[in-house]
Phi, psi and omega in degrees: 000131182251123184279143178223153179276135178236118179297135186084002180295143183256014185294339179263004181265176179286009178299122184287134182047068184293340177225130178214160178286131182263005172215163187286349182266353180078020181265348179232135181244132178255141177202150183278137177230100184062240181255019182242157171246122181263147175232119182247131176276127188296320186278322182253003177059020176285140180235135176236162178236139171282137181288123175241163181286155178293345175279351181286125178261329187197140173271121183263337181201155184210134175211152178251153175289162180307321181272001183061027177273334182230151177232128176255137174238127171271121189237134170267118178255176178301331181230002182200175171242145182209165174247129176243139178251130178246136176265103184293334185275343184276343183081354177284132184273354180260162178294156177291148181250000000 
């Protein structure tokens, strides 16, 4: 794994587990970048971003299910706080409805 600086990265903040494996094989790493969540593939260095709402100001927590099928984000929005759940296996970049 090669470390890189990402502007807006929250790895130096009090965010618990600012980076975690997004799949069961350890090939994808998820980390908060400002108000977005990036998923980077370890082998080919491709990065994709999960779609968050324009109302999201900050990701305050992130966790994955034990089987790495789902990812939950705690988000601070302009007028509320909320939890968004993402299905990592579906390939959809938006939260579940």
